[in-house]
Structures are given as structure tokens and as C-alpha cells.
C-alpha positions in Angstrom: -172.9 -7.9 -159.5 -172.9 -11.7 -159.7 -171.1 -11.8 -163.0 -168.5 -9.3 -161.6 -167.8 -11.5 -158.6 -167.4 -14.6 -160.8 -165.0 -12.7 -163.1 -163.0 -11.4 -160.1 -162.8 -14.9 -158.7 -161.5 -16.2 -162.0 -158.8 -13.5 -162.1 -157.7 -14.5 -158.5 -157.6 -18.2 -159.5 -155.6 -17.5 -162.6 -153.2 -15.4 -160.7 -152.8 -18.1 -158.0 -152.2 -20.7 -160.7 -149.5 -18.5 -162.3 -147.7 -18.2 -159.0 -147.9 -21.9 -158.3 -146.5 -22.7 -161.8 -143.7 -20.1 -161.6 -140.1 -21.1 -161.3 -137.5 -20.5 -158.6 -133.8 -19.7 -158.9 -131.7 -20.2 -155.8 -128.1 -20.7 -155.0 -125.1 -19.2 -153.4 -122.5 -16.5 -154.0 -119.0 -17.2 -152.8 -116.0 -15.0 -152.4 -112.6 -16.0 -153.8 -109.6 -14.4 -152.0 -109.0 -12.7 -148.7 -110.3 -9.1 -148.3 -108.7 -6.5 -146.0 -110.1 -6.5 -142.5 -113.1 -4.3 -141.9 -112.4 -1.0 -140.3 -113.8 0.0 -136.9 -116.2 3.0 -137.3 -115.4 5.9 -135.0 -118.9 7.1 -134.0 -119.7 10.1 -132.0 -120.6 9.7 -128.3 -124.4 9.7 -128.8 -124.3 7.0 -131.5 -121.6 5.0 -129.8 -123.7 4.6 -126.7 -126.3 2.7 -128.8 -123.9 -0.2 -129.3 -122.5 -2.7 -126.8 -119.3 -3.3 -128.8 -117.4 -1.9 -131.7 -119.1 -1.4 -135.1 -117.2 -2.0 -138.3 -117.6 -1.3 -142.0 -119.5 -3.9 -144.1 -117.4 -3.9 -147.3 -117.1 -7.7 -147.2 -119.4 -9.8 -145.0 -118.3 -13.4 -145.4 -120.1 -16.3 -143.8 -120.1 -20.0 -143.9 -118.2 -21.7 -146.8 -117.0 -18.4 -148.1 -120.6 -17.2 -148.7 -120.7 -13.5 -149.5 -123.5 -11.4 -148.0 -125.1 -8.2 -149.5 -124.9 -9.3 -153.1 -127.7 -8.1 -155.3 -128.8 -11.0 -157.6 -131.3 -10.1 -160.3 -132.5 -10.9 -163.8 -130.6 -8.4 -165.9 -131.9 -9.4 -169.3 -134.7 -11.4 -170.7 -137.6 -10.6 -168.4 -140.4 -8.2 -169.1 -141.1 -5.3 -166.9 -143.4 -6.3 -164.0 -144.8 -4.7 -160.9 -143.6 -5.7 -157.4 -145.2 -8.5 -155.5 -148.3 -7.4 -153.5 -146.6 -8.1 -150.2 -143.3 -6.4 -151.1 -142.5 -3.3 -149.0 -138.8 -2.4 -149.1 -137.6 -0.4 -146.1 -134.3 1.1 -145.0 -134.2 1.8 -141.3 -131.8 3.9 -139.3 -130.9 2.0 -136.2 -128.0 2.8 -133.9 -126.8 5.3 -136.5 -126.5 2.6 -139.1 -128.7 1.9 -142.1 -130.4 -1.5 -142.0 -130.3 -3.4 -144.3 -127.1 -2.5 -146.0 -128.5 -3.6 -149.4 -132.1 -3.8 -150.4 -134.0 -4.4 -153.7 -136.9 -2.5 -155.3 -138.8 -2.3 -158.5 -138.5 0.9 -160.5 -141.4 3.2 -159.4 -142.0 1.3 -156.2 -142.3 3.1 -152.8 -139.2 2.6 -150.7 -139.7 3.6 -147.1 -137.0 5.3 -145.1 -137.4 5.2 -141.4 -135.6 6.8 -138.5 -135.7 4.6 -135.4 -133.1 6.7 -133.6 -133.8 9.6 -131.2 -131.3 11.7 -133.2 -131.4 13.7 -136.5 -130.6 11.8 -139.6 -130.9 12.7 -143.3 -131.4 10.4 -146.2 -129.3 11.6 -149.2 -129.6 9.5 -152.4 -126.8 10.0 -154.8 -127.8 8.1 -157.9 -126.2 8.2 -161.4 -129.5 7.6 -163.3 -132.3 8.5 -161.0 -133.1 11.8 -159.5 -131.1 12.8 -156.4 -132.9 13.7 -153.2 -132.0 14.7 -149.7 -134.5 14.6 -146.9 -134.2 15.3 -143.1 -135.6 13.0 -140.5 -135.3 14.7 -137.1 -137.9 12.6 -135.3 -137.8 9.1 -133.9 -140.2 6.9 -135.8 -140.4 9.3 -138.8 -141.0 7.6 -142.1 -140.7 8.9 -145.6 -141.5 7.2 -148.9 -139.5 7.8 -152.1 -139.3 6.2 -155.5 -136.6 5.5 -158.0 -138.2 5.5 -161.4 -135.4 4.0 -163.5 -133.5 0.8 -163.1 -130.1 1.3 -161.5 -127.7 -1.1 -159.7 -126.9 0.2 -157.2 -128.1 3.6 -155.8 -126.1 4.9 -152.9 -127.8 6.2 -149.8 -125.8 8.2 -147.3 -126.3 10.3 -144.2 -124.5 13.7 -144.2 -124.9 14.1 -140.4 -123.2 10.8 -139.7 -120.7 10.2 -142.6 -120.1 6.5 -141.9 -123.7 5.7 -142.7 -124.3 4.1 -146.1 -126.9 1.8 -147.7 -127.6 0.7 -151.3 -130.7 0.1 -153.3 -130.8 -2.2 -156.3 -133.5 -0.9 -158.6 -134.7 -3.4 -161.1 -137.3 -3.5 -163.9 -139.1 -6.4 -162.3 -139.4 -8.2 -159.0 -137.1 -11.1 -159.9 -134.2 -10.3 -157.5 -132.8 -11.1 -154.1 -130.1 -10.0 -151.8 -127.8 -12.7 -150.4 -128.0 -13.5 -146.7 -125.1 -13.6 -144.2 -123.9 -17.0 -145.7 -124.3 -15.9 -149.4 -127.6 -17.7 -150.0 -130.3 -16.3 -152.2 -133.7 -17.3 -153.7 -135.5 -15.5 -156.5 -139.2 -16.6 -156.5 -142.1 -16.5 -159.0 -139.9 -16.4 -162.1 -141.9 -17.0 -165.4 -140.6 -19.6 -167.8 -137.8 -18.3 -170.0 -134.1 -17.8 -170.6 -132.5 -15.1 -168.6 -129.2 -13.4 -167.9 -128.8 -13.4 -164.1 -126.3 -11.1 -162.6 -124.7 -11.2 -159.1 -123.5 -7.7 -158.2 -121.3 -6.7 -155.2 -120.1 -3.3 -154.5 -116.4 -4.3 -154.0 -116.1 -7.7 -155.7 -117.7 -6.7 -158.9 -120.2 -8.7 -161.0 -120.7 -12.1 -162.7 -123.5 -13.2 -165.0 -125.0 -16.6 -166.0 -127.5 -17.6 -168.6 -130.3 -19.6 -166.9 -133.3 -21.3 -168.5 -136.3 -22.2 -166.4 -139.6 -23.9 -167.2 -142.9 -23.8 -165.2 -142.5 -24.9 -161.6 -138.7 -25.4 -162.2 -136.3 -25.1 -159.4 -132.9 -24.1 -160.7 -129.6 -23.8 -158.7 -127.0 -21.3 -159.6 -123.6 -20.6 -158.0 -121.5 -17.5 -158.5 -117.9 -16.8 -157.4 -116.8 -13.3 -157.1 -113.2 -12.3 -156.4 -111.4 -9.8 -154.2 -109.8 -7.3 -156.6 -106.0 -7.3 -156.8 -104.6 -4.8 -154.3 
């Protein structure tokens, strides 16, 4: 028993040291161009009462200094397959007849929790191109269901057939080296092993850009991407 505890302690120490020596890639994604104004969502009476004001689509969410939200930034090439972080627990909630968050990341094979926080019927309908399609009903408030996407795919669309304006997207990666930009376009990818990688910034409407980035142990690299509004 004593030798087992010593060995376990050594594994924990090694794992901690690896985390401490891992690199970090952070930066910002900006939008070039002016997108069309977002469209007001025409909700039914029940869902409309859950909001104090109007609710719009989220095709382009642009914040400070032209920062673009909801961009999935991930290591596309160069990294080995790896499990999710121990504290990672991706969830898509249904709140006010909207999916939150709009974009989330997950590792292939990882549990993604779908929750209904509304007192109305929703259904979670995944329409992937690579992974297996599923369609589950969630009639109860507080109901949670876990599903997995077993193959990498950027991005998997989630929709609600009951409320046709509801959409969310899951970026499924081979490893946990990804992030989703915040309201101002900022992102941070943590615990990246030393190496040279192709990093991609992918947006549903503005397309994708890649960069080759090399990091060493404990490195902190900055990367900036500029995506463009497609020609009308």
C-alpha cells in the first residue's frame, strides 16, 4: 500500500509539473467589414414573455476594437489526440427559448450536457455531417441529457424543432487545445505542449483563417486573426 501511494503521488507531481510547464496561446479575432444588421427573432407569446426586450440573431457579435465573438479557435494540425481536462464539462442550456452558449467546444467522445432551464418543451436535434445525428425531447424544466460526438467536426449544428429560431454549435476537436472567443473577440488556449501547430479560427459566417504557431515549454504566444464579412 505504501509503495502504491508513493507511486500515485509521483504521478500527481509529474502531471502538475507538465501543466506548469505547458504553453499558452492567446489573442484576438477581429472582423473586417460591416455585416448586415441582426434580425429580430419573432418568438411565440410564451417565449417572448421570458425577455424584457427584443432578441436578435447572433450571426455576427462584434465587440470592442472589432473583436468577433463566437469564433472557435483550435489546434487543427500538429497535436496528438488527448483527453479533456479533468474540470472540463461542456454544457448547452436552453434559457428563454435560446441556446446558451451559442458556440461551445468539446473533445471527441466527451460528454456534452444538454439542459432545459425553461418550463416549456424543447428538443435537442443535432444535425452533424460526420457524427451520428440524434434528436431528443426535453419536456421538463431542469432536465439534463448527456450525449457524445465521437469524431472531430467543426462545427456541429444543434437546433430545436419546436422553436425554429433556436441554434447552437459544437466544435468537436481531437484534443482539449481550443477556445471560443468572448464578446470582444479574445481567446486563450491553455496547457499546450511544446510543438509547432496549425491553429485555425473558424466562424460560421466569416469563414476561417489559419496560422502556424510554435511554442516551447511555459511559452506565452500571442496570435491575432482577421476574418472578413463575405462579399454580398
